[in-house]
C-alpha positions in Angstrom: 106.1 96.5 120.9 106.7 98.7 123.9 105.5 96.7 126.9 107.1 93.4 127.8 105.0 90.4 126.6 103.5 88.1 129.1 103.5 84.4 128.2 100.3 82.5 129.0 101.4 79.1 127.7 104.5 77.6 126.2 105.9 74.3 124.8 109.5 73.9 125.8 111.5 71.2 124.0 108.3 69.2 123.7 108.1 65.8 122.0 105.1 63.5 121.8 105.3 59.8 121.0 102.3 57.5 120.5 102.6 53.7 120.9 102.7 52.0 117.6 102.9 55.3 115.7 106.2 56.7 116.9 106.9 60.4 117.1 103.9 62.7 116.4 105.3 66.0 117.4 108.6 67.7 118.1 111.0 68.7 119.3 109.3 72.1 119.4 109.5 75.3 121.4 106.6 77.7 121.1 105.4 80.6 123.3 101.9 81.9 123.4 101.8 85.6 124.4 98.9 87.3 126.2 96.6 89.3 124.0 98.0 88.0 120.8 96.7 85.7 118.1 98.9 82.8 116.9 97.9 80.7 113.9 99.4 77.3 113.6 99.6 75.8 110.1 101.3 72.8 108.6 100.7 69.7 106.5 98.3 67.0 107.6 99.8 64.8 110.3 102.4 67.3 111.5 101.0 67.5 115.0 99.0 70.8 115.0 96.0 69.3 116.9 98.4 67.5 119.2 100.1 70.8 120.1 96.7 72.3 120.8 95.8 69.5 123.1 99.0 70.0 125.0 98.3 73.7 125.4 94.8 72.8 126.6 96.1 70.4 129.2 94.2 67.5 127.6 97.3 65.4 127.3 100.9 65.6 128.4 104.2 65.5 126.5 106.5 62.4 126.3 109.5 64.7 126.8 109.9 68.4 127.5 107.6 70.7 129.4 104.3 72.4 128.9 103.9 75.7 130.9 100.4 77.1 131.3 99.9 80.3 133.3 96.2 80.2 132.6 94.5 78.8 135.7 91.5 76.5 136.1 88.7 77.7 133.9 90.9 80.2 132.1 91.4 78.1 129.0 88.6 77.4 126.5 88.7 75.1 123.4 86.6 75.1 120.3 86.9 72.0 118.1 86.1 71.5 114.4 82.8 69.9 115.4 80.6 72.2 117.5 80.3 69.5 120.3 77.0 71.0 121.7 74.9 68.8 123.9 71.9 68.0 121.6 69.4 67.7 124.5 70.2 71.3 125.7 69.1 74.6 124.2 71.6 77.1 122.9 71.2 79.0 126.2 71.8 76.0 128.3 74.8 74.9 126.3 76.5 78.2 126.7 75.5 78.5 130.4 76.9 75.0 131.2 80.5 76.0 132.0 79.3 78.8 134.2 77.0 76.5 136.1 79.7 73.9 136.5 81.9 76.6 138.0 79.2 77.2 140.6 77.4 80.2 139.2 73.7 80.6 140.0 71.5 79.2 137.2 69.7 82.5 136.6 72.9 84.5 136.5 74.5 81.9 134.2 71.5 82.1 131.8 71.7 85.9 131.7 75.4 85.7 130.9 74.7 83.0 128.2 72.1 85.2 126.6 74.5 88.1 126.4 77.2 85.9 124.9 74.8 84.5 122.3 73.8 88.1 121.4 77.5 89.0 120.9 77.9 86.2 118.3 74.7 87.2 116.5 72.4 84.5 118.0 69.9 86.8 119.8 66.5 85.2 119.4 67.9 81.7 119.1 68.5 81.1 122.9 65.8 78.4 123.1 66.9 76.6 119.9 68.2 73.0 120.1 71.5 72.3 118.2 69.7 70.1 115.6 67.8 73.1 114.4 70.9 75.3 114.0 72.9 75.6 110.7 76.6 74.7 110.8 77.5 78.4 111.1 75.0 79.0 113.9 76.2 75.9 115.8 79.8 77.2 115.5 78.7 80.6 116.8 77.1 78.9 119.8 80.3 77.0 120.4 82.2 80.3 120.3 79.8 81.9 122.7 80.2 78.9 125.1 84.0 79.3 124.9 84.0 83.1 125.4 81.3 83.2 128.2 83.9 82.3 130.8 86.2 85.1 129.6 89.2 82.8 129.1 92.8 84.1 129.1 93.6 81.4 126.5 91.3 80.5 123.6 92.2 77.4 121.5 90.5 77.0 118.1 91.1 73.7 116.3 90.1 74.2 112.7 86.7 75.6 113.7 85.7 76.6 110.2 86.9 73.6 108.3 83.4 72.2 107.6 81.8 75.5 106.6 81.4 77.2 103.3 83.7 80.1 102.3 81.3 82.9 102.9 80.4 81.6 106.4 84.1 81.1 107.1 85.0 84.7 106.3 82.1 86.0 108.3 83.0 83.9 111.3 86.6 85.0 111.0 85.6 88.6 111.4 83.3 87.6 114.3 86.1 85.9 116.1 88.3 89.0 115.7 85.6 91.2 117.1 85.2 88.9 120.1 89.0 89.0 120.5 89.0 92.9 120.4 86.4 93.0 123.2 88.3 90.7 125.7 91.7 90.2 124.1 92.5 86.7 125.2 95.5 84.9 123.8 94.3 82.8 120.8 95.9 79.8 119.1 94.1 79.1 115.8 94.8 75.9 114.0 94.1 75.8 110.3 95.2 74.3 107.0 94.4 77.5 105.1 97.3 79.9 104.7 95.2 82.9 103.8 92.9 82.2 106.7 95.9 82.0 109.0 97.3 85.4 107.8 93.9 87.0 108.1 93.2 85.8 111.6 96.6 86.2 113.3 99.4 88.6 114.0 101.8 85.6 114.1 101.7 82.5 112.0 103.8 79.5 113.2 104.5 77.0 110.5 105.2 73.3 111.3 107.2 70.9 109.2 105.8 67.6 108.0 105.4 65.1 110.8 106.8 64.7 113.3 106.2 68.5 113.3 108.8 71.0 114.5 109.0 74.7 113.9 109.9 75.7 110.3 109.5 79.4 111.2 107.2 82.1 112.4 105.9 84.9 110.1 104.8 88.2 111.6 101.8 89.9 110.1 102.3 93.7 110.6 98.7 94.9 110.3 96.0 96.0 112.7 93.5 93.6 114.2 90.6 93.3 113.5 91.4 93.6 109.9 90.5 96.7 107.9 88.2 96.5 104.9 90.1 95.3 101.8 92.9 93.7 103.8 92.8 90.5 101.7 93.9 92.6 98.6 96.6 94.6 100.4 100.3 94.2 99.7 100.9 93.4 103.4 98.4 90.5 103.2 99.8 89.1 100.0 103.4 89.4 101.2 102.6 87.5 104.4 100.8 84.8 102.5 103.9 84.3 100.3 106.1 84.2 103.4 104.0 81.6 105.1 103.7 79.6 101.9 107.5 79.6 101.5 107.9 78.4 105.1 105.3 75.7 104.4 107.1 74.5 101.3 110.3 74.4 103.2 108.7 72.5 106.0 107.2 70.0 103.5 110.7 69.1 102.4 112.1 68.9 105.9 113.7 65.7 107.2 114.1 64.8 110.9 
């Protein structure tokens, strides 16, 4: 890469301990670069979601330092469950972070409608979450996250409860959203192929307490071209990540 990379967040010698459970994560060093997509994979209990909460500022490390260049309102999180307010329409859910930041309600609603249209939910602005399918609810959550134009977008297994066809469609949708605004993205998943498809870097954690087994670079354009899943680049990257994962599963601390 020609231009110097700008780091929007980083974990530096971070360790997290929980009372009664011991070490949950670390030690780990991990840098999140502006405009790039990092997938985070590892076995259950390795601390992937803990790392995401640290990057989001939702909790602090026991030891080490978390650096976040993204300011207030510049980080957005999408969790595995859509977490939409059931009493609000899709429009009102997406407009909520804008209104909380002080934007006029009418302007926030217009921005929300545009965000819903970008994720394929034009016409569903007045729908309540209970009437949305799982895929539609996740699209609404993505619209709410992207409406603030964050510098850092954190996705915690957002497709885990969805069927394979919906997962693949939403993966392409996320990459199109990224192409338009190019935030830094951290994408947590258990699925190696999904990680390679979504990201230009895949960080692999060892079994808990997780530390870095290695980072695989995926040398292919984003969004992905048609047929990418059958390409040698994709298959080679999947094998590389799988090998790091197998190595991490056998790691001892």
